[in-house]
Every structure is written in structure tokens, then in C-alpha cells.
C-alpha positions as CSV (number, residue, x, y, z in Angstrom):
1,M,71.4,218.8,-79.7
2,R,74.0,220.5,-81.8
3,A,77.4,221.4,-80.5
4,V,80.3,223.3,-82.0
5,I,83.4,222.1,-80.2
6,Q,86.5,224.2,-80.5
7,R,89.9,223.3,-79.1
8,V,91.1,226.5,-77.5
9,S,94.2,228.0,-75.9
10,R,91.8,230.1,-73.9
11,A,88.2,231.2,-73.9
12,S,85.9,233.5,-72.0
13,V,82.3,234.7,-72.0
14,T,81.2,238.1,-70.7
15,V,77.7,239.2,-69.7
16,G,77.5,243.0,-69.4
17,A,80.8,243.9,-67.7
18,R,81.1,240.6,-65.8
19,I,83.1,237.6,-66.9
20,S,80.7,234.7,-66.6
21,G,83.1,232.0,-67.4
22,S,86.7,231.5,-68.6
23,I,89.2,228.7,-69.2
24,G,92.7,228.2,-70.3
25,P,93.5,225.3,-72.6
26,G,90.5,223.1,-73.2
27,L,87.2,223.0,-75.1
28,M,84.8,225.8,-75.9
29,I,81.4,224.3,-76.6
30,L,78.5,226.2,-78.3
31,L,75.4,224.2,-77.5
32,G,72.1,224.4,-79.4
33,I,69.1,222.6,-78.0
34,E,66.3,221.5,-80.3
35,D,62.7,221.0,-79.3
36,S,62.9,217.2,-79.9
37,D,66.0,216.8,-77.6
38,D,65.9,215.0,-74.3
39,R,68.0,213.5,-71.5
40,T,69.5,210.8,-73.8
41,D,70.8,213.5,-76.2
42,A,72.5,215.3,-73.3
43,E,74.0,212.0,-71.9
44,W,75.3,210.9,-75.3
45,L,76.8,214.3,-76.2
46,A,78.5,214.8,-72.8
47,S,80.1,211.3,-73.1
48,K,81.2,211.8,-76.7
49,I,82.7,215.2,-76.1
50,S,84.6,214.2,-73.0
51,Q,86.2,211.4,-74.9
52,L,87.0,213.2,-78.2
53,R,90.7,212.7,-78.9
54,I,91.5,216.1,-80.4
55,F,94.6,217.1,-78.3
56,D,98.1,216.4,-79.3
57,D,100.1,213.7,-77.6
58,A,104.0,213.8,-77.2
59,E,104.4,212.9,-80.9
60,G,102.1,215.7,-82.1
61,V,99.2,213.3,-83.0
62,M,95.7,214.2,-82.0
63,N,95.3,211.2,-79.6
64,L,94.3,212.7,-76.2
65,S,91.0,213.8,-74.8
66,V,90.2,216.8,-72.6
67,V,90.2,214.4,-69.7
68,D,93.7,213.2,-70.6
69,T,95.0,216.8,-70.7
70,G,93.1,218.1,-67.7
71,G,91.8,220.9,-69.9
72,G,88.9,223.2,-69.1
73,I,85.4,223.3,-70.5
74,L,83.3,226.4,-71.3
75,V,79.7,225.8,-72.4
76,V,77.7,228.6,-74.0
77,S,74.0,228.2,-75.1
78,Q,73.6,229.0,-78.8
79,F,70.0,228.7,-80.1
80,T,71.1,230.0,-83.5
81,L,72.8,226.6,-84.2
82,H,69.3,225.5,-85.2
83,A,68.8,228.3,-87.7
84,R,67.0,227.2,-90.9
85,T,68.0,229.2,-93.9
86,R,66.2,227.3,-96.7
87,K,63.7,230.0,-97.6
88,G,64.6,233.7,-97.9
89,N,67.4,235.5,-96.1
90,R,66.1,235.7,-92.6
91,P,66.9,232.6,-90.6
92,S,64.1,230.8,-88.8
93,Y,64.7,229.4,-85.3
94,I,61.5,227.4,-85.1
95,R,63.4,224.2,-84.2
96,A,65.2,225.7,-81.3
97,A,63.7,224.7,-77.9
98,H,61.9,227.3,-75.8
99,P,63.6,228.2,-72.5
100,D,61.3,226.1,-70.4
101,K,62.7,223.0,-72.1
102,A,66.1,224.3,-73.1
103,V,67.3,225.6,-69.7
104,P,66.9,222.3,-67.8
105,L,68.7,220.4,-70.7
106,Y,71.5,223.0,-70.8
107,E,72.0,222.6,-67.1
108,L,71.9,218.8,-67.3
109,F,74.4,218.8,-70.2
110,T,76.7,221.1,-68.2
111,R,76.5,218.9,-65.1
112,L,77.0,215.7,-67.2
113,V,80.1,217.1,-69.0
114,S,81.5,218.2,-65.6
115,E,81.0,214.7,-64.2
116,A,82.5,213.1,-67.3
117,T,85.6,215.3,-67.3
118,G,86.1,215.6,-63.5
119,K,86.2,219.4,-63.8
120,K,83.5,221.9,-63.2
121,A,82.4,223.3,-66.6
122,E,82.4,227.1,-66.9
123,T,79.3,228.6,-68.5
124,G,77.8,231.6,-70.1
125,E,74.3,232.8,-69.0
126,F,71.4,231.3,-70.7
127,G,69.4,233.8,-72.7
128,A,71.7,236.7,-72.0
129,M,73.5,238.8,-74.6
130,M,77.0,237.5,-74.3
131,K,80.4,238.4,-75.7
132,V,82.5,235.3,-76.4
133,E,86.3,235.5,-76.9
134,L,88.5,232.5,-77.8
135,V,91.7,231.5,-79.3
136,N,91.1,228.5,-81.4
137,D,94.1,226.2,-81.2
138,G,94.9,224.4,-84.4
139,P,92.4,225.5,-85.5
140,V,90.3,222.5,-84.4
141,T,86.5,222.9,-84.8
142,I,84.1,220.0,-84.7
143,L,80.3,219.9,-85.2
144,I,78.3,217.2,-83.6
145,D,74.5,216.7,-83.9
146,T,72.9,214.1,-81.7
147,K,70.3,213.4,-84.4
148,E,73.1,212.2,-86.8
149,K,75.5,210.6,-84.3
150,E,78.4,210.6,-86.8
């Protein structure tokens, strides 16, 4: 799994004319699921993200997690995070998991991050054309890949 985590002042995702999910201060997570991903990837990533200390403490030092701040979580599926651009100019998405595998892992990850943070995660709509709006706070943007575990 690959995740782009952004610390935000606010974020929302709209499907058609309907707001599917929105949060105030917290984390916007774009989640890409690869064909080789499984439950252990979802568990590790949910735990890692919920404990990331990327929010400022009273001294202005990034020392607090989303759990510490009580921030929101917005998770949006993003298969294009697994784009391969090595050959040519048209990205290949061959590594991205098909919906029959990706949907259950997306739902599992969303549930696990909700449990880890103690707050229901807001979501987009898997497979839909979505409009994502956010105000990146900092900016703070972190990329995590469960295959690299850095």
C-alpha cells in the first residue's frame, strides 16, 4: 500500500454534487492499493499513520499525533499512486489492485485507522470520479509505502 498523508486545516471530497466526506484539522490520506497488498499492510499502515507525530505541540515542534490532537481523518482511494512511468509518457497502472481485491482492503484500512484514532474516518467513494479539496497545513506531506517501511 502507498499512502500520501497530508496534514490539513480542512479537506473534503465530493462525488457528483454530494459531499462524501469532510474534515476540519487532521489528516487527508490518499491510499493506493497494490495487487500484492494484504491485511498485514493495512494493519501496519493504519498503526503507523495514527501514531505519526506531525502536529505541533505548544512549543511549535512537530511532536503530536492525530490521536493527540483529536483531528479528523479523510481517506480517499487513489489507484494512480501505483503508476509506472518508466517507459513512454502514458502511465501504466498494472500494479494497482483490481476492485475485487482493493475494495475490501480499502474498507479494512478505513476501519483500522478509525479504531486506531478513536474517530470514524471520513471517506470518498471507491471507483467514483471525485473532486478533492484541501488546505495543506505547513505544508506537511508524507509518502509511506508498506513495501519499504521507512
